[in-house]
C-alpha positions in Angstrom: -19.7 -19.1 -19.6 -20.9 -15.5 -19.5 -20.6 -15.6 -15.7 -16.9 -16.6 -15.9 -16.3 -13.9 -18.4 -17.7 -11.3 -16.1 -15.7 -12.8 -13.2 -12.5 -12.7 -15.3 -13.2 -9.0 -16.3 -13.5 -8.2 -12.7 -10.6 -10.2 -11.2 -8.5 -11.2 -14.2 -5.5 -9.1 -12.8 -5.5 -11.2 -9.7 -6.4 -14.7 -10.9 -6.1 -16.7 -14.1 -9.2 -18.3 -15.6 -8.9 -21.2 -18.1 -11.8 -23.1 -19.7 -11.0 -26.6 -20.8 -13.4 -28.0 -23.4 -13.8 -31.8 -23.3 -14.8 -33.0 -26.8 -13.7 -36.3 -28.3 -14.4 -34.9 -31.8 -11.5 -32.4 -31.4 -10.9 -28.7 -31.8 -12.8 -28.4 -35.0 -16.0 -29.2 -33.2 -15.2 -27.6 -29.8 -13.7 -24.3 -31.0 -16.8 -22.7 -32.5 -18.7 -23.4 -29.3 -15.9 -21.9 -27.1 -15.6 -18.9 -29.5 -19.4 -18.3 -29.5 -19.3 -18.0 -25.7 -17.0 -15.0 -26.2 -14.6 -15.6 -23.4 -11.4 -13.5 -23.4 -9.6 -15.9 -21.0 -7.5 -18.9 -22.1 -9.3 -21.8 -23.7 -7.8 -25.3 -24.0 -9.0 -28.7 -25.3 -8.9 -32.0 -23.5 -9.8 -34.4 -26.3 -8.5 -37.5 -24.5 -10.1 -36.8 -21.1 -6.7 -36.4 -19.3 -8.3 -34.1 -16.7 -11.2 -36.5 -16.1 -8.8 -39.4 -15.5 -6.5 -37.4 -13.3 -9.2 -36.1 -11.0 -11.8 -39.0 -11.3 -14.2 -36.5 -13.0 -17.1 -38.0 -14.9 -19.2 -34.9 -15.6 -18.9 -31.3 -16.7 -18.7 -28.5 -15.7 -16.2 -28.8 -12.9 -13.9 -26.3 -11.3 -10.3 -26.9 -10.5 -8.8 -24.2 -8.3 -5.0 -24.2 -8.0 -2.8 -21.7 -6.2 0.5 -20.2 -7.4 2.4 -23.3 -6.3 0.2 -25.6 -8.3 -1.7 -27.0 -5.3 -5.4 -27.7 -5.3 -7.1 -25.4 -2.9 -10.6 -26.9 -3.3 -11.9 -30.4 -4.1 -12.5 -30.8 -7.8 -16.2 -30.7 -8.4 -19.2 -29.1 -9.8 -19.1 -25.3 -10.0 -21.6 -22.5 -10.9 -20.0 -19.1 -10.9 -23.5 -17.6 -10.8 -24.0 -19.2 -7.4 -23.5 -16.3 -4.9 -21.8 -18.5 -2.3 -19.2 -19.9 -4.7 -18.5 -16.4 -6.1 -18.1 -15.0 -2.5 -15.7 -17.8 -1.6 -13.6 -17.2 -4.8 -13.4 -13.5 -4.1 -12.4 -14.3 -0.5 -9.6 -16.6 -1.7 -8.4 -14.2 -4.4 -8.4 -11.1 -2.2 -7.1 -12.6 1.0 -5.1 -15.6 -0.1 -7.0 -17.6 2.6 -8.7 -20.8 1.6 -12.3 -20.5 2.6 -13.3 -22.8 5.5 -16.1 -24.3 3.4 -13.5 -25.6 1.0 -11.3 -27.0 3.8 -14.2 -28.7 5.5 -15.3 -30.3 2.2 -11.9 -31.7 1.7 -11.8 -33.6 5.0 -11.5 -37.3 4.3 -11.2 -36.9 0.5 -8.8 -39.5 -0.9 -7.6 -40.1 -4.4 -9.2 -43.1 -6.0 -7.7 -45.5 -8.6 -9.8 -46.3 -11.6 -11.6 -49.7 -11.4 -10.9 -52.3 -14.1 -14.2 -51.5 -15.8 -13.4 -47.8 -15.7 -10.0 -48.4 -17.2 -11.5 -50.6 -20.0 -14.1 -47.9 -20.6 -11.4 -45.3 -21.0 -9.5 -47.6 -23.4 -12.7 -47.8 -25.5 -13.1 -44.0 -25.3 -9.6 -43.5 -26.6 -10.2 -46.0 -29.4 -13.3 -44.1 -30.3 -11.3 -41.0 -30.7 -8.9 -42.8 -33.1 -11.8 -44.2 -35.1 -13.3 -40.7 -35.4 -10.0 -39.4 -36.7 -10.1 -42.2 -39.3 -13.6 -41.2 -40.3 -15.1 -44.4 -38.9 -18.0 -42.7 -37.1 -20.2 -45.8 -36.7 -17.3 -47.8 -35.2 -16.6 -44.9 -32.9 -20.2 -44.8 -31.7 -20.1 -48.6 -31.1 -17.0 -48.2 -28.9 -18.5 -45.4 -26.9 -21.6 -47.5 -26.3 -19.5 -50.3 -25.0 -17.6 -47.8 -22.9 -20.7 -46.4 -21.3 -22.0 -49.9 -20.5 -18.8 -50.4 -18.5 -19.0 -47.1 -16.8 -22.7 -46.0 -16.9 -22.2 -43.1 -14.4 -19.6 -41.5 -16.6 -21.4 -38.5 -18.1 -18.4 -37.5 -20.2 -18.6 -40.7 -22.2 -22.4 -40.5 -22.5 -22.3 -36.9 -23.6 -19.7 -37.6 -26.2 -21.8 -40.4 -27.6 -24.9 -38.2 -27.7 -23.0 -35.3 -29.3 -21.7 -37.6 -32.1 -25.1 -39.3 -32.6 -27.2 -36.1 -32.2 -25.0 -33.0 -32.8 -28.1 -30.8 -33.1 -28.8 -31.4 -29.4 -25.4 -30.0 -28.5 -24.0 -27.7 -31.1 -27.0 -25.9 -32.6 -27.9 -23.3 -30.0 -28.6 -24.1 -26.4 -28.0 -27.6 -25.0 -31.3 -29.4 -24.6 -31.0 -30.8 -21.0 -34.6 -32.1 -21.1 -33.6 -34.3 -24.1 -30.5 -35.5 -22.3 -32.6 -36.5 -19.3 -35.0 -38.5 -21.5 -32.1 -40.1 -23.4 -30.5 -41.1 -20.1 -33.8 -42.7 -18.9 -34.0 -44.7 -22.2 -30.4 -45.9 -21.9 -30.8 -46.8 -18.2 -33.8 -49.0 -19.2 -31.7 -50.7 -21.9 -28.9 -51.4 -19.3 -31.4 -53.2 -17.1 -32.2 -55.7 -19.9 
């Protein structure tokens, strides 16, 4: 998030920046992580994955760029503010008001998609896991998340929530260990094949 903080310091008078943490365990777990990042822009929590469901997002981080009228100006998708091209496109949009052609071209043919029955059931299990966590039933919540990820195995939000609950040290103690995540995913994918 340091890149977004720098961007906000530079362009905060012209554009709002909001970070939305997605953590099934709630604000108590997400807040220290967000505070540690040191952002001075607005920070929100999406504990129930409302953004993910609304935009068919199954991974983080993503960028949602909205104009003053509340219209999407770019397809919801992966973003890296440290990518020079994305940064240039953002500056172009902010300073001129014109949507960059790369964004318009990327949107051609993009259509909203309704969740499949398996995705809906996976979300139901995800929501139940949140309730179970609030009730202090950690193991039951883990079991629900495992069932959810079997139904929607490409949903990184579900997988990462499961991993964060089972292995908090891999997520909340220092830097996120992406190598461990890749190995964990490979193990789980093998289990799914059985």
